[in-house]
C-alpha positions in Angstrom: -25.1 -6.8 -53.8 -26.4 -9.3 -51.7 -27.8 -8.6 -48.1 -25.2 -10.4 -46.5 -22.1 -9.6 -48.5 -19.8 -6.3 -48.5 -19.8 -3.8 -51.3 -18.2 -5.1 -54.7 -14.7 -4.8 -55.0 -14.4 -2.5 -58.0 -16.4 0.5 -56.0 -14.3 3.3 -55.2 -14.3 3.1 -51.5 -12.1 4.2 -48.6 -8.7 2.4 -48.5 -8.2 0.3 -45.6 -5.4 -1.6 -44.5 -7.2 -4.8 -45.1 -8.7 -4.6 -48.1 -7.0 -3.7 -51.4 -9.7 -2.8 -53.5 -10.0 0.9 -52.5 -9.5 4.7 -53.2 -8.4 7.1 -50.8 -9.6 10.4 -49.7 -7.5 13.2 -49.8 -8.2 15.6 -52.8 -11.9 15.7 -54.2 -12.2 15.2 -58.0 -14.2 18.1 -59.9 -17.8 17.2 -61.4 -17.7 17.1 -65.3 -19.4 20.7 -66.7 -22.3 19.5 -68.5 -23.1 21.5 -71.3 -26.9 20.5 -71.3 -28.7 20.2 -75.3 -31.7 22.5 -76.7 -35.0 22.3 -75.0 -37.5 19.4 -75.8 -40.5 20.3 -75.4 -41.3 16.4 -77.1 -39.4 14.5 -74.9 -40.9 16.5 -71.7 -44.4 15.7 -73.0 -43.3 11.8 -73.1 -42.5 11.7 -69.0 -44.5 9.6 -67.2 -44.0 8.5 -63.6 -46.0 5.3 -61.7 -46.0 6.5 -58.2 -47.3 3.4 -56.9 -44.5 1.2 -58.7 -41.8 4.0 -56.9 -43.1 3.8 -53.8 -43.0 -0.2 -54.2 -39.3 -0.1 -54.9 -38.0 1.6 -52.3 -40.1 0.3 -49.9 -39.0 -2.8 -50.7 -35.0 -1.5 -50.7 -33.9 -1.3 -47.0 -35.2 -4.8 -46.4 -33.6 -6.2 -49.5 -30.0 -4.7 -48.7 -27.9 -4.6 -45.8 -23.8 -4.9 -45.5 -22.6 -5.8 -42.3 -19.5 -5.3 -39.7 -16.4 -4.3 -41.4 -18.7 -3.6 -44.9 -20.7 -1.4 -42.6 -17.3 1.0 -41.9 -16.4 0.9 -45.4 -19.9 2.2 -46.7 -20.1 4.8 -44.0 -16.3 6.4 -44.5 -17.4 6.7 -48.3 -20.3 8.5 -47.4 -18.4 10.7 -45.4 -16.5 11.7 -48.6 -19.5 12.2 -50.2 -20.7 15.0 -47.9 -21.3 19.0 -48.3 -20.5 19.8 -44.8 -23.4 22.7 -44.4 -23.9 26.0 -42.3 -27.0 28.2 -43.2 -28.0 29.9 -40.0 -29.0 33.4 -39.7 -26.2 33.5 -36.5 -23.3 32.6 -39.1 -20.0 33.4 -37.8 -16.3 33.5 -39.2 -15.6 31.3 -36.3 -18.3 28.7 -36.7 -17.4 28.4 -40.2 -13.6 28.0 -39.9 -14.8 25.4 -37.2 -17.0 23.5 -40.1 -14.2 23.4 -42.4 -11.7 22.0 -39.6 -14.2 19.1 -39.3 -14.4 18.8 -42.9 -10.5 18.4 -43.2 -10.7 15.6 -40.7 -14.1 15.0 -40.3 -13.7 11.3 -38.6 -11.6 11.3 -35.3 -7.9 10.2 -36.1 -8.1 6.7 -33.1 -11.5 5.5 -34.4 -9.9 5.4 -38.5 -6.3 3.9 -36.3 -8.9 1.1 -34.7 -10.8 0.6 -38.1 -7.5 -0.1 -40.2 -7.1 3.1 -42.4 -3.7 3.3 -43.8 -3.3 6.8 -43.2 -4.7 8.9 -46.5 -6.3 11.8 -46.2 -9.8 11.4 -45.6 -12.0 14.7 -46.1 -15.8 15.6 -47.2 -16.0 16.9 -50.4 -17.4 20.2 -49.9 -18.7 23.0 -47.5 -21.4 25.0 -48.2 -22.0 28.3 -46.7 -24.0 31.5 -47.9 -22.3 34.4 -50.2 -20.6 36.3 -47.6 -18.9 33.1 -46.0 -17.1 32.4 -49.1 -13.6 34.1 -48.5 -13.8 32.7 -44.6 -14.3 29.0 -46.2 -11.9 29.6 -49.2 -9.1 30.7 -46.8 -9.9 27.8 -44.4 -9.9 24.9 -47.0 -7.1 26.2 -48.9 -4.7 23.6 -50.6 -7.2 20.9 -49.3 -8.9 20.2 -52.6 -12.1 20.8 -50.5 -14.5 22.7 -52.8 -16.3 25.3 -51.3 -19.6 25.9 -52.6 -22.5 28.8 -52.4 -26.1 28.9 -52.1 -27.2 31.7 -54.6 -29.9 33.0 -56.7 -32.5 34.5 -54.2 -31.9 30.9 -51.7 -34.1 29.5 -50.5 -37.1 31.1 -52.6 -36.0 31.8 -55.2 -38.4 35.1 -55.5 -35.5 37.8 -55.9 -35.3 40.1 -58.8 -34.0 37.9 -61.8 -31.1 40.4 -62.5 -30.2 39.9 -58.4 -30.2 36.6 -58.9 -27.5 36.7 -61.3 -25.4 39.0 -60.1 -25.6 37.4 -56.6 -24.3 34.2 -58.4 -21.5 35.8 -60.4 -20.4 37.8 -57.0 -19.7 34.1 -55.1 -17.7 33.1 -58.2 -15.8 36.2 -58.0 -15.1 35.6 -53.7 -13.9 32.1 -54.4 -16.9 29.4 -54.5 -15.9 26.8 -57.2 -19.9 25.4 -56.7 -23.5 27.3 -56.6 -26.2 25.5 -55.5 -28.8 27.6 -57.4 -32.4 27.5 -56.6 -35.1 27.7 -59.2 -38.3 29.5 -59.6 -40.8 27.1 -58.5 -44.0 28.4 -59.2 -42.4 28.1 -63.3 -42.5 24.3 -62.4 -45.9 24.4 -60.8 -47.2 26.6 -63.8 -45.7 23.8 -66.0 -43.6 26.7 -67.9 -40.9 24.7 -68.5 -39.4 26.8 -71.8 -39.4 29.8 -69.1 -37.6 27.4 -66.5 -34.9 26.1 -69.0 -33.8 29.8 -69.6 -33.6 30.8 -66.2 -31.8 27.8 -65.4 -29.5 28.5 -69.0 -29.2 32.1 -67.3 -27.6 30.8 -64.2 -25.5 28.3 -66.0 -23.6 31.3 -67.8 -23.5 33.5 -64.4 -21.2 30.4 -63.0 -19.1 31.1 -65.7 -15.9 27.8 -64.3 -17.9 27.0 -61.1 -19.9 24.1 -61.1 -23.8 24.3 -60.8 -26.3 22.3 -58.9 -29.8 22.9 -59.3 -32.5 23.0 -56.5 -35.9 22.1 -57.2 -37.4 22.6 -54.2 -39.1 18.6 -54.9 -41.0 19.3 -51.7 -42.8 22.0 -53.2 -43.3 21.2 -56.9 -46.9 19.5 -56.0 -46.7 16.2 -57.9 -43.9 13.5 -58.5 -44.5 14.0 -62.4 -43.6 17.6 -62.0 -40.3 16.4 -60.5 -39.5 14.5 -63.2 -40.4 17.0 -65.7 -38.3 20.0 -63.8 -35.2 17.2 -63.4 -34.9 16.8 -67.3 -35.4 20.5 -67.8 -32.4 21.1 -65.3 -30.4 18.8 -67.0 -31.3 20.3 -70.5 -30.3 23.6 -69.4 -26.9 22.4 -67.9 -26.7 21.3 -64.8 -23.8 19.8 -63.4 -25.9 18.5 -60.2 -29.7 18.2 -59.9 -30.7 18.3 -55.8 -33.8 17.7 -54.1 -34.2 20.7 -51.9 -32.6 23.8 -49.7 -33.0 21.9 -46.8 -35.7 24.3 -45.4 -39.1 23.4 -47.4 -41.4 21.3 -44.9 -40.9 18.1 -47.3 -36.9 17.5 -48.1 -35.4 14.7 -49.5 -37.4 11.4 -50.0 -36.4 8.1 -51.6 -39.4 8.2 -53.6 -38.2 11.8 -54.9 -34.7 10.4 -55.3 -35.2 7.5 -57.3 -37.6 9.6 -59.7 -34.6 11.8 -60.0 -32.2 9.1 -60.7 -34.3 7.3 -63.1 -34.3 10.9 -65.4 -30.6 11.1 -64.6 -30.2 8.1 -65.9 -32.3 8.4 -68.8 -30.4 11.7 -69.4 -27.3 9.9 -69.9 -28.5 7.1 -72.3 -29.6 9.4 -74.7 -27.1 12.2 -74.3 -23.9 11.0 -73.1 -24.0 13.2 -70.2 -23.4 12.3 -66.8 -25.4 14.3 -64.2 -25.0 14.2 -61.0 -27.6 13.8 -57.8 -27.4 15.2 -54.3 -30.4 14.4 -51.6 -30.6 17.4 -48.9 -32.7 17.7 -46.2 -33.7 15.2 -43.4 -30.9 12.7 -44.1 -29.5 12.8 -40.4 -28.8 8.8 -39.6 -26.0 6.6 -41.0 -29.0 4.1 -41.5 -30.6 6.5 -44.1 -27.4 7.1 -45.6 -26.5 3.8 -46.4 -30.3 3.3 -48.0 -29.6 6.2 -50.5 -26.2 4.7 -51.1 -27.6 1.1 -51.9 -29.9 3.2 -54.5 -27.5 4.9 -56.1 -25.4 2.0 -56.8 -28.6 -0.2 -58.0 -30.1 2.9 -60.3 -27.2 4.6 -61.7 -24.0 2.1 -61.1 -20.4 2.3 -59.3 -19.8 5.4 -61.5 -22.1 7.6 -59.2 -20.4 6.8 -55.9 -17.8 9.5 -56.3 -17.6 13.3 -55.2 -17.8 13.9 -58.7 -21.2 12.5 -58.9 -23.2 12.2 -56.1 -23.5 14.2 -52.7 -25.2 14.4 -49.5 -26.9 17.7 -48.3 -25.9 17.2 -44.6 -25.3 19.3 -41.4 -26.2 16.4 -38.8 -25.8 13.3 -40.6 -21.8 13.4 -40.1 -22.6 12.8 -36.1 -24.3 9.9 -36.3 -21.9 8.0 -38.8 -19.1 8.9 -36.3 -21.5 7.5 -33.7 -22.0 3.9 -35.5 -18.1 4.1 -36.7 -17.0 4.6 -32.8 -20.0 1.4 -32.4 -18.2 -0.8 -34.9 -14.6 -0.3 -32.9 -16.1 -0.4 -29.2 -19.6 -2.0 -29.5 -21.1 0.9 -28.0 -23.0 4.2 -28.8 -21.5 7.2 -27.5 -23.0 10.2 -26.9 -23.4 13.0 -29.8 -20.8 15.7 -27.5 -18.3 13.4 -28.3 -18.5 13.8 -32.2 -18.8 18.0 -32.2 -19.3 19.4 -35.7 -16.0 22.3 -34.9 
């Protein structure tokens, strides 16, 4: 992708009236289920990360890759279809979750879509992510839409509950109707490099998930080094994760571009070696349209167009959508609107 041209026309981008090579929104294709592989200590021992090279790569990206005008609108609409709209607050209520689900069904104002040349097909986010207690509410509000219901589980966010309690929590969320489970690992296993124990833990989570798709949260801001991020990513994929995810969104340091690049490189290596294409979800701190575009460009360059789908890439987002809507309104009117013009529900 050049610095000024629009997206490659082979990419699956939302369809607009003036563009032929676009895919429609609507029903979200489910991620492919992954089987994982046997634990391979030798593979882990060979993992090395050059932090200086990683930082140079991500520092240069925003200056080398930008998109303008209608192409930027297409990229931002694509970002909307890749969001897991999330509410994980202690004061969540059924009303709040229902309003968030309504926003997931219609994330961008109809007048903006019409002005941008949208062709009238459904446009929605990929999923709504909630605590276990709110799964039935989300399921009812999203019935018939194809939007996934994701539940955080396994002792979220710390991962320190008794092991059997974490497994039972997963099972109950699946029984309640969650189609995706975002599990959190025991960070101490990564910090002490007990990789076999981490593998066994995630395999048990995988079994407890049953038919639901599993996103494994690494808590990268708490793993101590970029090398441990790479190895934890590899172990999670070996153990059968459908996605690997950076953060809970509640750590002091959440998704960053260097960490994301390392995780993408491990995903690419795993795909080349096993044929299994694992999804990636950065979460926490991605709140601007500009940041979302940078992540999309990094995914395109590192993993390829086939990862620019809800089945392979998600944003963990609670504030990102509002800024994207503001940018889209600027495309239409030439003015930036106040945030209250684009409420979450």
